[in-house]
C-alpha positions as CSV (number, residue, x, y, z in Angstrom):
1,M,103.3,168.9,137.2
2,L,102.7,165.4,135.9
3,E,103.0,163.6,139.2
4,H,100.4,160.9,139.8
5,L,99.1,161.1,136.2
6,N,98.9,158.0,134.1
7,I,100.0,158.6,130.5
8,L,99.2,156.1,127.8
9,L,101.9,156.5,125.2
10,G,101.2,155.0,121.8
11,V,104.1,154.5,119.5
12,T,103.7,153.8,115.8
13,G,106.0,152.6,113.0
14,G,107.9,155.7,111.9
15,I,111.5,156.5,112.2
16,A,110.6,159.2,114.8
17,A,109.8,156.3,117.2
18,Y,113.3,156.8,118.6
19,K,112.2,160.2,119.8
20,A,109.4,158.6,121.7
21,V,111.9,156.8,123.9
22,D,113.2,160.3,124.9
23,L,109.6,161.5,125.5
24,A,108.9,158.4,127.7
25,G,111.9,159.2,129.8
26,K,111.0,162.8,130.2
27,L,107.4,161.9,131.2
28,T,108.8,159.4,133.8
29,A,111.2,162.0,135.1
30,C,108.3,164.4,135.6
31,G,106.6,161.8,137.9
32,A,104.1,160.4,135.4
33,G,103.3,156.7,135.2
34,V,103.8,155.7,131.5
35,S,102.1,152.7,129.9
36,T,103.5,152.2,126.4
37,V,101.6,150.5,123.6
38,M,103.7,149.8,120.4
39,T,102.5,148.7,117.0
40,E,104.3,145.8,115.3
41,S,105.8,148.3,112.9
42,A,107.1,150.5,115.8
43,C,108.9,147.4,117.2
44,R,110.9,147.3,113.9
45,F,112.3,150.8,114.6
46,V,112.9,150.6,118.4
47,G,112.7,147.7,120.8
48,P,110.1,147.5,123.7
49,K,113.0,147.0,126.1
50,S,114.0,150.6,125.5
51,F,110.7,151.9,126.8
52,E,110.7,149.4,129.7
53,A,114.1,150.7,130.7
54,V,113.1,154.4,130.8
55,T,109.6,153.9,132.2
56,G,110.0,150.9,134.6
57,S,106.8,149.5,133.2
58,A,105.8,146.7,130.9
59,V,105.3,147.5,127.2
60,Y,102.2,146.2,125.3
61,T,102.6,145.1,121.7
62,T,99.7,142.7,121.0
63,M,96.1,142.1,121.9
64,W,96.9,138.4,122.2
65,S,99.3,138.4,125.1
66,T,98.2,136.9,128.4
67,P,97.5,139.6,130.9
68,E,98.9,139.5,134.3
69,K,95.5,140.1,135.8
70,H,92.2,139.0,134.3
71,E,91.6,142.3,132.5
72,I,90.7,143.0,128.9
73,S,93.9,144.8,128.1
74,H,92.7,147.4,125.6
75,I,89.9,148.4,128.0
76,A,92.1,148.4,131.1
77,L,94.8,150.5,129.4
78,A,92.2,153.0,128.2
79,D,90.5,153.2,131.6
80,A,93.8,153.7,133.5
81,A,95.0,156.6,131.3
82,D,94.5,160.2,132.3
83,I,96.1,161.5,129.1
84,V,96.6,159.6,125.8
85,V,99.6,160.5,123.6
86,V,100.6,159.0,120.2
87,A,104.1,159.9,119.1
88,P,104.8,159.4,116.3
89,A,101.4,159.3,114.8
90,T,101.8,158.0,111.3
91,A,99.4,158.5,108.4
92,N,98.3,154.9,109.0
93,I,97.2,155.4,112.6
94,I,95.5,158.7,111.8
95,G,93.6,157.0,109.0
96,K,92.6,154.2,111.4
97,I,91.4,156.6,114.0
98,A,89.4,158.7,111.5
99,N,87.6,155.7,110.1
100,G,87.1,153.6,113.3
101,I,89.4,150.8,112.3
102,C,90.5,148.6,115.2
103,D,92.9,146.0,113.8
104,D,95.7,146.0,116.4
105,L,96.1,146.8,120.1
106,L,96.9,150.5,119.7
107,S,94.0,151.3,117.3
108,T,91.7,149.3,119.6
109,V,92.9,151.1,122.7
110,L,92.4,154.5,120.9
111,C,88.9,153.6,120.0
112,T,88.2,152.7,123.7
113,C,89.7,156.0,124.9
114,W,86.6,158.1,124.0
115,P,86.2,159.8,127.4
116,R,89.8,161.1,127.1
117,I,89.3,162.2,123.6
118,E,86.1,164.0,124.4
119,S,87.7,165.8,127.3
120,G,90.6,167.1,125.2
121,A,93.2,164.7,126.9
122,A,94.3,162.9,123.7
123,L,97.3,164.3,121.8
124,L,98.8,163.1,118.5
125,A,102.2,164.1,117.3
126,P,102.1,163.4,113.5
127,A,105.3,162.4,111.7
128,M,105.6,161.4,108.0
129,N,107.0,162.4,104.7
130,N,106.0,165.9,103.6
131,N,104.2,164.5,100.5
132,M,102.2,162.0,102.7
133,W,101.3,164.9,105.0
134,A,100.1,167.0,102.0
135,N,98.0,164.1,100.6
136,P,94.3,165.2,100.5
137,T,93.2,162.0,102.0
138,V,95.5,162.4,105.0
139,Q,94.4,166.0,105.4
140,A,90.8,164.8,105.4
141,N,91.6,162.3,108.1
142,V,93.4,165.0,110.1
143,K,90.4,167.2,109.9
144,R,88.1,164.3,111.0
145,I,90.3,163.5,114.1
146,K,90.3,167.1,115.1
147,E,86.5,167.2,114.8
148,I,86.4,164.1,117.0
149,G,88.4,165.9,119.7
150,F,92.1,164.9,119.3
151,Q,94.6,167.6,119.9
152,L,97.6,167.7,117.5
153,I,101.1,169.0,117.9
154,G,103.0,169.4,114.7
155,P,104.3,168.2,112.4
156,V,107.1,170.7,112.0
157,E,109.4,171.8,109.1
158,G,112.8,170.2,108.9
159,R,115.0,167.4,107.5
160,L,113.0,164.2,107.0
161,A,114.2,160.6,107.1
162,C,114.2,160.4,103.4
163,G,116.7,163.3,103.2
164,S,114.3,166.0,101.9
165,E,113.2,169.1,103.8
166,G,109.6,169.8,104.5
167,L,106.6,169.7,106.8
168,G,106.3,166.3,108.3
169,R,108.9,166.0,111.1
170,M,107.6,165.0,114.5
171,S,107.7,167.8,117.1
172,E,110.6,167.5,119.6
173,P,110.0,165.6,122.8
174,R,110.4,168.7,124.9
175,D,107.6,170.5,122.9
176,I,105.3,167.4,123.2
177,L,106.0,167.3,126.9
178,N,105.0,171.0,127.2
179,A,101.8,170.2,125.4
180,I,101.1,167.3,127.7
181,E,101.7,169.6,130.7
182,E,99.2,172.1,129.3
183,I,96.6,169.4,128.9
184,S,97.4,168.3,132.5
185,S,96.8,171.8,133.9
186,K,93.4,171.9,132.1
187,I,92.5,168.5,133.6
188,K,93.5,169.6,137.1
189,K,91.5,172.9,136.8
190,R,88.4,170.9,135.7
191,D,88.8,168.5,138.7
192,T,89.0,171.3,141.3
């Protein structure tokens, strides 16, 4: 169902970043091309080579690397994407999106992805501590990004990295994949 689709996978700095490797592998197995953009913090949880291994594609970590072609990387990445997914989506990236902050490659790419967002082809999988998720400022940012047009999956209840139980756990890769397939089917219906 995802054959010939280009997925832009954004990975932010939460412990759930390890699940994003599984998601990238599942997307690739379904025939999608996956371009991965990792924040500096994400690279502290899981290495770019893990994503390169499961996707067979280069991983982008900075706006300041030399592109292989003469392209402006954040624009080229956004233009090539059929669907944009951020998993995990931390409170930090949600706040950046909600407030138009572009201070790294991922936040800049997400700002450039307006056509995907507007068409409902941008999905965030929030993951954070339950108290962070309940924070009124985070909830105001979540409300804002939904108004902008981002789709959300999760977070879900469960055991969190800190050891507590609560709402904040990233949805499982299989569930995120199902949500991406649903977005894909809507895109295909619009295109026919």
